[in-house]
A tleap script that builds the chain and sets N, CA, C and O, in Angstrom:
source leaprc.protein.ff14SB
mol = sequence {
  NMET GLY PHE ARG LEU PRO SER ILE LEU PHE
  SER ALA LYS GLN ILE LEU LYS ALA GLN SER
  ILE SER GLY ARG CYS GLN SER SER VAL PRO
  LYS GLY HIE ILE ALA VAL TYR VAL GLY GLU
  ILE GLN LYS LYS ARG PHE LEU VAL PRO ILE
  SER TYR LEU ASN HIE PRO SER PHE LEU ASP
  LEU LEU ARG ARG ALA GLU GLU GLU PHE GLY
  PHE ASN HIE PRO THR GLY GLY LEU THR ILE
  PRO CYS LYS GLU GLU ALA PHE ILE ASP VAL
  THR SER ARG LEU HIE THR CSER
}
set mol.1.N position { 0.847 -1.180 0.000 }
set mol.1.CA position { 0.000 0.000 0.000 }
set mol.1.C position { 0.885 1.233 0.000 }
set mol.1.O position { 1.605 1.482 0.967 }
set mol.2.N position { 0.839 1.996 -1.062 }
set mol.2.CA position { 1.647 3.194 -1.167 }
set mol.2.C position { 0.924 4.410 -0.634 }
set mol.2.O position { -0.306 4.456 -0.610 }
set mol.3.N position { 1.681 5.377 -0.215 }
set mol.3.CA position { 1.115 6.625 0.296 }
set mol.3.C position { 1.160 7.630 -0.834 }
set mol.3.O position { 2.240 8.012 -1.286 }
set mol.4.N position { -0.020 8.070 -1.303 }
set mol.4.CA position { -0.109 8.905 -2.498 }
set mol.4.C position { -0.480 10.343 -2.158 }
set mol.4.O position { -1.256 10.970 -2.879 }
set mol.5.N position { 0.062 10.865 -1.076 }
set mol.5.CA position { -0.235 12.219 -0.638 }
set mol.5.C position { 0.089 13.265 -1.706 }
set mol.5.O position { -0.727 14.161 -1.925 }
set mol.6.N position { 1.237 13.194 -2.378 }
set mol.6.CA position { 1.516 14.202 -3.397 }
set mol.6.C position { 0.465 14.246 -4.509 }
set mol.6.O position { 0.147 15.329 -5.002 }
set mol.7.N position { -0.080 13.098 -4.915 }
set mol.7.CA position { -1.091 13.114 -5.971 }
set mol.7.C position { -2.386 13.747 -5.493 }
set mol.7.O position { -3.078 14.400 -6.274 }
set mol.8.N position { -2.725 13.566 -4.217 }
set mol.8.CA position { -3.930 14.178 -3.656 }
set mol.8.C position { -3.779 15.692 -3.641 }
set mol.8.O position { -4.675 16.416 -4.076 }
set mol.9.N position { -2.643 16.169 -3.140 }
set mol.9.CA position { -2.416 17.610 -3.086 }
set mol.9.C position { -2.336 18.207 -4.480 }
set mol.9.O position { -2.860 19.295 -4.721 }
set mol.10.N position { -1.681 17.501 -5.406 }
set mol.10.CA position { -1.594 17.983 -6.777 }
set mol.10.C position { -2.975 18.120 -7.398 }
set mol.10.O position { -3.265 19.119 -8.056 }
set mol.11.N position { -3.833 17.118 -7.193 }
set mol.11.CA position { -5.190 17.171 -7.734 }
set mol.11.C position { -5.977 18.319 -7.136 }
set mol.11.O position { -6.690 19.021 -7.853 }
set mol.12.N position { -5.860 18.521 -5.843 }
set mol.12.CA position { -6.567 19.619 -5.184 }
set mol.12.C position { -6.054 20.960 -5.696 }
set mol.12.O position { -6.841 21.886 -5.897 }
set mol.13.N position { -4.746 21.076 -5.908 }
set mol.13.CA position { -4.180 22.326 -6.428 }
set mol.13.C position { -4.644 22.587 -7.861 }
set mol.13.O position { -4.879 23.736 -8.235 }
set mol.14.N position { -4.779 21.528 -8.666 }
set mol.14.CA position { -5.276 21.697 -10.028 }
set mol.14.C position { -6.704 22.229 -10.013 }
set mol.14.O position { -7.055 23.091 -10.818 }
set mol.15.N position { -7.518 21.723 -9.111 }
set mol.15.CA position { -8.903 22.187 -9.005 }
set mol.15.C position { -8.932 23.649 -8.595 }
set mol.15.O position { -9.697 24.434 -9.153 }
set mol.16.N position { -8.103 24.023 -7.621 }
set mol.16.CA position { -8.040 25.418 -7.195 }
set mol.16.C position { -7.628 26.326 -8.348 }
set mol.16.O position { -8.195 27.402 -8.539 }
set mol.17.N position { -6.640 25.884 -9.107 }
set mol.17.CA position { -6.164 26.671 -10.240 }
set mol.17.C position { -7.254 26.812 -11.299 }
set mol.17.O position { -7.447 27.898 -11.847 }
set mol.18.N position { -7.963 25.730 -11.589 }
set mol.18.CA position { -9.036 25.773 -12.580 }
set mol.18.C position { -10.157 26.703 -12.129 }
set mol.18.O position { -10.741 27.413 -12.948 }
set mol.19.N position { -10.460 26.704 -10.834 }
set mol.19.CA position { -11.503 27.589 -10.327 }
set mol.19.C position { -11.100 29.042 -10.474 }
set mol.19.O position { -11.929 29.874 -10.845 }
set mol.20.N position { -9.848 29.368 -10.193 }
set mol.20.CA position { -9.436 30.760 -10.284 }
set mol.20.C position { -9.331 31.216 -11.731 }
set mol.20.O position { -9.578 32.385 -12.027 }
set mol.21.N position { -8.971 30.319 -12.632 }
set mol.21.CA position { -8.887 30.672 -14.047 }
set mol.21.C position { -10.271 30.895 -14.630 }
set mol.21.O position { -10.480 31.830 -15.403 }
set mol.22.N position { -11.213 30.043 -14.266 }
set mol.22.CA position { -12.552 30.160 -14.841 }
set mol.22.C position { -13.259 31.422 -14.394 }
set mol.22.O position { -14.080 31.968 -15.131 }
set mol.23.N position { -12.951 31.896 -13.187 }
set mol.23.CA position { -13.582 33.108 -12.700 }
set mol.23.C position { -14.984 32.912 -12.176 }
set mol.23.O position { -15.492 33.769 -11.453 }
set mol.24.N position { -15.628 31.805 -12.520 }
set mol.24.CA position { -17.007 31.613 -12.081 }
set mol.24.C position { -17.100 31.356 -10.592 }
set mol.24.O position { -18.099 31.715 -9.969 }
set mol.25.N position { -16.085 30.744 -10.007 }
set mol.25.CA position { -16.113 30.458 -8.575 }
set mol.25.C position { -15.320 31.484 -7.779 }
set mol.25.O position { -15.410 31.529 -6.552 }
set mol.26.N position { -14.552 32.300 -8.470 }
set mol.26.CA position { -13.651 33.209 -7.798 }
set mol.26.C position { -14.399 34.172 -6.885 }
set mol.26.O position { -13.960 34.409 -5.760 }
set mol.27.N position { -15.499 34.723 -7.333 }
set mol.27.CA position { -16.212 35.689 -6.521 }
set mol.27.C position { -17.038 35.024 -5.426 }
set mol.27.O position { -17.360 35.671 -4.429 }
set mol.28.N position { -17.386 33.757 -5.583 }
set mol.28.CA position { -18.225 33.102 -4.596 }
set mol.28.C position { -17.442 32.290 -3.563 }
set mol.28.O position { -18.032 31.773 -2.614 }
set mol.29.N position { -16.147 32.174 -3.731 }
set mol.29.CA position { -15.316 31.451 -2.778 }
set mol.29.C position { -14.312 32.438 -2.188 }
set mol.29.O position { -13.481 32.988 -2.911 }
set mol.30.N position { -14.386 32.665 -0.870 }
set mol.30.CA position { -13.451 33.612 -0.255 }
set mol.30.C position { -12.000 33.150 -0.409 }
set mol.30.O position { -11.715 31.955 -0.484 }
set mol.31.N position { -11.114 34.109 -0.452 }
set mol.31.CA position { -9.693 33.802 -0.551 }
set mol.31.C position { -9.283 32.924 0.626 }
set mol.31.O position { -9.678 33.160 1.768 }
set mol.32.N position { -8.487 31.911 0.323 }
set mol.32.CA position { -8.025 30.999 1.363 }
set mol.32.C position { -8.954 29.826 1.615 }
set mol.32.O position { -8.752 29.062 2.559 }
set mol.33.N position { -9.977 29.677 0.769 }
set mol.33.CA position { -10.939 28.584 0.918 }
set mol.33.C position { -11.084 27.833 -0.401 }
set mol.33.O position { -10.659 28.305 -1.455 }
set mol.34.N position { -11.687 26.670 -0.317 }
set mol.34.CA position { -11.977 25.867 -1.492 }
set mol.34.C position { -13.414 25.353 -1.369 }
set mol.34.O position { -13.881 25.018 -0.281 }
set mol.35.N position { -14.096 25.301 -2.506 }
set mol.35.CA position { -15.442 24.733 -2.520 }
set mol.35.C position { -15.326 23.221 -2.627 }
set mol.35.O position { -14.601 22.697 -3.473 }
set mol.36.N position { -16.051 22.532 -1.759 }
set mol.36.CA position { -16.053 21.075 -1.736 }
set mol.36.C position { -17.504 20.622 -1.812 }
set mol.36.O position { -18.357 21.105 -1.067 }
set mol.37.N position { -17.774 19.691 -2.719 }
set mol.37.CA position { -19.118 19.141 -2.864 }
set mol.37.C position { -19.160 17.794 -2.155 }
set mol.37.O position { -18.355 16.906 -2.436 }
set mol.38.N position { -20.107 17.656 -1.234 }
set mol.38.CA position { -20.159 16.482 -0.372 }
set mol.38.C position { -21.521 15.821 -0.478 }
set mol.38.O position { -22.552 16.493 -0.483 }
set mol.39.N position { -21.516 14.513 -0.564 }
set mol.39.CA position { -22.755 13.753 -0.564 }
set mol.39.C position { -22.637 12.524 -1.422 }
set mol.39.O position { -21.836 12.467 -2.355 }
set mol.40.N position { -23.453 11.536 -1.090 }
set mol.40.CA position { -23.420 10.291 -1.845 }
set mol.40.C position { -24.292 10.380 -3.095 }
set mol.40.O position { -23.893 9.904 -4.158 }
set mol.41.N position { -25.452 10.972 -2.986 }
set mol.41.CA position { -26.348 11.107 -4.134 }
set mol.41.C position { -26.521 12.575 -4.482 }
set mol.41.O position { -26.157 13.009 -5.575 }
set mol.42.N position { -27.072 13.330 -3.558 }
set mol.42.CA position { -27.252 14.759 -3.769 }
set mol.42.C position { -26.081 15.481 -3.115 }
set mol.42.O position { -25.801 15.274 -1.934 }
set mol.43.N position { -25.410 16.315 -3.870 }
set mol.43.CA position { -24.211 16.990 -3.383 }
set mol.43.C position { -24.565 18.340 -2.757 }
set mol.43.O position { -25.387 19.092 -3.281 }
set mol.44.N position { -23.920 18.625 -1.622 }
set mol.44.CA position { -24.071 19.909 -0.955 }
set mol.44.C position { -22.716 20.598 -0.966 }
set mol.44.O position { -21.689 19.964 -0.724 }
set mol.45.N position { -22.715 21.892 -1.247 }
set mol.45.CA position { -21.474 22.651 -1.358 }
set mol.45.C position { -21.063 23.197 0.007 }
set mol.45.O position { -21.864 23.797 0.725 }
set mol.46.N position { -19.786 22.972 0.347 }
set mol.46.CA position { -19.202 23.503 1.575 }
set mol.46.C position { -17.972 24.310 1.201 }
set mol.46.O position { -17.295 24.000 0.221 }
set mol.47.N position { -17.684 25.338 1.973 }
set mol.47.CA position { -16.446 26.095 1.811 }
set mol.47.C position { -15.544 25.742 2.983 }
set mol.47.O position { -15.924 25.910 4.142 }
set mol.48.N position { -14.357 25.256 2.679 }
set mol.48.CA position { -13.429 24.870 3.732 }
set mol.48.C position { -12.113 25.616 3.540 }
set mol.48.O position { -11.720 25.904 2.410 }
set mol.49.N position { -11.434 25.928 4.640 }
set mol.49.CA position { -10.133 26.592 4.538 }
set mol.49.C position { -9.122 25.693 3.822 }
set mol.49.O position { -9.121 24.475 4.001 }
set mol.50.N position { -8.285 26.299 3.028 }
set mol.50.CA position { -7.249 25.548 2.316 }
set mol.50.C position { -6.311 24.851 3.306 }
set mol.50.O position { -5.718 23.824 2.975 }
set mol.51.N position { -6.175 25.391 4.495 }
set mol.51.CA position { -5.295 24.783 5.497 }
set mol.51.C position { -5.720 23.351 5.827 }
set mol.51.O position { -4.896 22.557 6.280 }
set mol.52.N position { -6.988 23.010 5.608 }
set mol.52.CA position { -7.449 21.639 5.857 }
set mol.52.C position { -6.744 20.633 4.951 }
set mol.52.O position { -6.665 19.449 5.280 }
set mol.53.N position { -6.234 21.101 3.812 }
set mol.53.CA position { -5.542 20.197 2.883 }
set mol.53.C position { -4.251 19.635 3.484 }
set mol.53.O position { -3.687 18.673 2.964 }
set mol.54.N position { -3.792 20.234 4.568 }
set mol.54.CA position { -2.577 19.756 5.232 }
set mol.54.C position { -2.873 18.884 6.448 }
set mol.54.O position { -1.946 18.348 7.054 }
set mol.55.N position { -4.127 18.732 6.813 }
set mol.55.CA position { -4.470 17.979 8.024 }
set mol.55.C position { -4.641 16.494 7.696 }
set mol.55.O position { -5.319 16.153 6.726 }
set mol.56.N position { -4.034 15.607 8.492 }
set mol.56.CA position { -4.100 14.166 8.217 }
set mol.56.C position { -5.525 13.606 8.107 }
set mol.56.O position { -5.773 12.747 7.260 }
set mol.57.N position { -6.453 14.062 8.929 }
set mol.57.CA position { -7.828 13.542 8.865 }
set mol.57.C position { -8.512 13.919 7.559 }
set mol.57.O position { -9.210 13.102 6.957 }
set mol.58.N position { -8.310 15.161 7.124 }
set mol.58.CA position { -8.912 15.611 5.875 }
set mol.58.C position { -8.245 14.919 4.690 }
set mol.58.O position { -8.913 14.551 3.723 }
set mol.59.N position { -6.928 14.745 4.768 }
set mol.59.CA position { -6.204 14.047 3.702 }
set mol.59.C position { -6.651 12.597 3.586 }
set mol.59.O position { -6.729 12.054 2.484 }
set mol.60.N position { -6.942 11.975 4.709 }
set mol.60.CA position { -7.446 10.603 4.681 }
set mol.60.C position { -8.787 10.547 3.956 }
set mol.60.O position { -9.031 9.642 3.158 }
set mol.61.N position { -9.648 11.510 4.236 }
set mol.61.CA position { -10.943 11.587 3.564 }
set mol.61.C position { -10.756 11.778 2.058 }
set mol.61.O position { -11.436 11.130 1.262 }
set mol.62.N position { -9.844 12.657 1.667 }
set mol.62.CA position { -9.555 12.877 0.243 }
set mol.62.C position { -8.971 11.633 -0.413 }
set mol.62.O position { -9.325 11.291 -1.541 }
set mol.63.N position { -8.077 10.960 0.302 }
set mol.63.CA position { -7.445 9.756 -0.259 }
set mol.63.C position { -8.482 8.669 -0.511 }
set mol.63.O position { -8.458 8.009 -1.551 }
set mol.64.N position { -9.393 8.484 0.443 }
set mol.64.CA position { -10.441 7.473 0.252 }
set mol.64.C position { -11.354 7.842 -0.915 }
set mol.64.O position { -11.761 6.971 -1.683 }
set mol.65.N position { -11.675 9.123 -1.050 }
set mol.65.CA position { -12.513 9.564 -2.171 }
set mol.65.C position { -11.792 9.348 -3.500 }
set mol.65.O position { -12.405 8.922 -4.479 }
set mol.66.N position { -10.492 9.642 -3.534 }
set mol.66.CA position { -9.717 9.456 -4.760 }
set mol.66.C position { -9.642 7.980 -5.147 }
set mol.66.O position { -9.812 7.636 -6.317 }
set mol.67.N position { -9.391 7.115 -4.175 }
set mol.67.CA position { -9.267 5.693 -4.456 }
set mol.67.C position { -10.559 5.112 -5.028 }
set mol.67.O position { -10.534 4.252 -5.909 }
set mol.68.N position { -11.681 5.595 -4.513 }
set mol.68.CA position { -12.952 5.031 -4.944 }
set mol.68.C position { -13.525 5.710 -6.182 }
set mol.68.O position { -14.126 5.049 -7.029 }
set mol.69.N position { -13.344 7.027 -6.295 }
set mol.69.CA position { -14.024 7.768 -7.364 }
set mol.69.C position { -13.113 8.609 -8.236 }
set mol.69.O position { -13.560 9.073 -9.286 }
set mol.70.N position { -11.874 8.830 -7.866 }
set mol.70.CA position { -11.003 9.725 -8.614 }
set mol.70.C position { -11.370 11.172 -8.347 }
set mol.70.O position { -12.228 11.456 -7.512 }
set mol.71.N position { -10.723 12.089 -9.054 }
set mol.71.CA position { -10.985 13.508 -8.841 }
set mol.71.C position { -11.569 14.193 -10.064 }
set mol.71.O position { -11.681 15.419 -10.067 }
set mol.72.N position { -11.938 13.473 -11.084 }
set mol.72.CA position { -12.508 14.074 -12.287 }
set mol.72.C position { -14.032 14.110 -12.139 }
set mol.72.O position { -14.708 13.110 -12.381 }
set mol.73.N position { -14.563 15.259 -11.744 }
set mol.73.CA position { -15.986 15.372 -11.470 }
set mol.73.C position { -16.611 16.479 -12.303 }
set mol.73.O position { -15.969 17.505 -12.532 }
set mol.74.N position { -17.841 16.304 -12.761 }
set mol.74.CA position { -18.491 17.281 -13.629 }
set mol.74.C position { -18.809 18.613 -12.958 }
set mol.74.O position { -19.045 19.599 -13.656 }
set mol.75.N position { -18.822 18.674 -11.633 }
set mol.75.CA position { -19.137 19.929 -10.957 }
set mol.75.C position { -17.998 20.930 -11.074 }
set mol.75.O position { -18.196 22.121 -10.836 }
set mol.76.N position { -16.810 20.461 -11.439 }
set mol.76.CA position { -15.669 21.349 -11.565 }
set mol.76.C position { -14.983 21.614 -10.237 }
set mol.76.O position { -13.950 22.282 -10.197 }
set mol.77.N position { -15.535 21.107 -9.165 }
set mol.77.CA position { -14.945 21.285 -7.849 }
set mol.77.C position { -14.542 19.951 -7.270 }
set mol.77.O position { -14.754 18.895 -7.866 }
set mol.78.N position { -13.971 20.025 -6.119 }
set mol.78.CA position { -13.565 18.822 -5.412 }
set mol.78.C position { -14.810 18.152 -4.852 }
set mol.78.O position { -15.560 18.774 -4.100 }
set mol.79.N position { -15.041 16.893 -5.205 }
set mol.79.CA position { -16.219 16.162 -4.752 }
set mol.79.C position { -15.797 15.034 -3.831 }
set mol.79.O position { -14.924 14.231 -4.160 }
set mol.80.N position { -16.434 14.991 -2.671 }
set mol.80.CA position { -16.169 13.927 -1.706 }
set mol.80.C position { -17.485 13.178 -1.520 }
set mol.80.O position { -18.389 13.671 -0.847 }
set mol.81.N position { -17.597 11.994 -2.112 }
set mol.81.CA position { -18.864 11.254 -2.061 }
set mol.81.C position { -19.019 10.449 -0.776 }
set mol.81.O position { -19.031 9.218 -0.798 }
set mol.82.N position { -19.137 11.151 0.330 }
set mol.82.CA position { -19.363 10.483 1.611 }
set mol.82.C position { -20.619 11.072 2.240 }
set mol.82.O position { -21.197 12.027 1.719 }
set mol.83.N position { -21.030 10.504 3.348 }
set mol.83.CA position { -22.191 11.044 4.032 }
set mol.83.C position { -21.857 12.432 4.575 }
set mol.83.O position { -20.772 12.672 5.103 }
set mol.84.N position { -22.816 13.326 4.428 }
set mol.84.CA position { -22.622 14.699 4.882 }
set mol.84.C position { -22.254 14.753 6.365 }
set mol.84.O position { -21.423 15.564 6.772 }
set mol.85.N position { -22.869 13.895 7.163 }
set mol.85.CA position { -22.598 13.866 8.601 }
set mol.85.C position { -21.138 13.506 8.885 }
set mol.85.O position { -20.525 14.072 9.790 }
set mol.86.N position { -20.583 12.574 8.119 }
set mol.86.CA position { -19.184 12.180 8.297 }
set mol.86.C position { -18.252 13.342 7.959 }
set mol.86.O position { -17.273 13.585 8.665 }
set mol.87.N position { -18.559 14.054 6.882 }
set mol.87.CA position { -17.751 15.211 6.482 }
set mol.87.C position { -17.804 16.292 7.563 }
set mol.87.O position { -16.773 16.856 7.931 }
set mol.88.N position { -18.991 16.575 8.063 }
set mol.88.CA position { -19.153 17.597 9.104 }
set mol.88.C position { -18.408 17.182 10.370 }
set mol.88.O position { -17.810 18.024 11.040 }
set mol.89.N position { -18.440 15.898 10.701 }
set mol.89.CA position { -17.727 15.403 11.876 }
set mol.89.C position { -16.229 15.648 11.742 }
set mol.89.O position { -15.592 16.143 12.672 }
set mol.90.N position { -15.665 15.304 10.587 }
set mol.90.CA position { -14.223 15.487 10.364 }
set mol.90.C position { -13.870 16.967 10.399 }
set mol.90.O position { -12.933 17.355 11.097 }
set mol.91.N position { -14.590 17.792 9.672 }
set mol.91.CA position { -14.240 19.223 9.594 }
set mol.91.C position { -14.490 19.945 10.908 }
set mol.91.O position { -13.779 20.898 11.226 }
set mol.92.N position { -15.483 19.516 11.679 }
set mol.92.CA position { -15.701 20.195 12.965 }
set mol.92.C position { -14.563 19.893 13.926 }
set mol.92.O position { -14.186 20.747 14.728 }
set mol.93.N position { -14.014 18.687 13.855 }
set mol.93.CA position { -12.845 18.377 14.690 }
set mol.93.C position { -11.629 19.170 14.243 }
set mol.93.O position { -10.811 19.552 15.081 }
set mol.94.N position { -11.484 19.431 12.946 }
set mol.94.CA position { -10.364 20.220 12.449 }
set mol.94.C position { -10.495 21.670 12.884 }
set mol.94.O position { -9.505 22.324 13.214 }
set mol.95.N position { -11.715 22.160 12.881 }
set mol.95.CA position { -11.980 23.559 13.233 }
set mol.95.C position { -11.645 23.843 14.693 }
set mol.95.O position { -11.209 24.943 15.030 }
set mol.96.N position { -11.847 22.858 15.554 }
set mol.96.CA position { -11.606 23.062 16.980 }
set mol.96.C position { -10.161 22.797 17.376 }
set mol.96.O position { -9.744 23.158 18.476 }
set mol.97.N position { -9.391 22.166 16.486 }
set mol.97.CA position { -7.989 21.865 16.864 }
set mol.97.C position { -7.055 22.999 16.514 }
set mol.97.O position { -5.853 22.908 16.763 }
savepdb mol mol.pdb
quit
């Protein structure tokens, strides 16, 4: 089992770059944040600080999403197909640490 952290960060950085180039998300996403779409069937948009990309718990969530679904999603943003409650649980713990 290899650790593919650089590919996760690279993919997230590509999404950030694409969002800033397109301009469509630039005005709706505050500086220092990234839009993340979360949900198994119906996706809900969350704004999370970019600093979360360095946290092991958030990276684990991204790695599992990449392994199962990849990062090529039609929404143009980072999509994490997990239960919304699980995502909120992880991010709320990051926010308090």
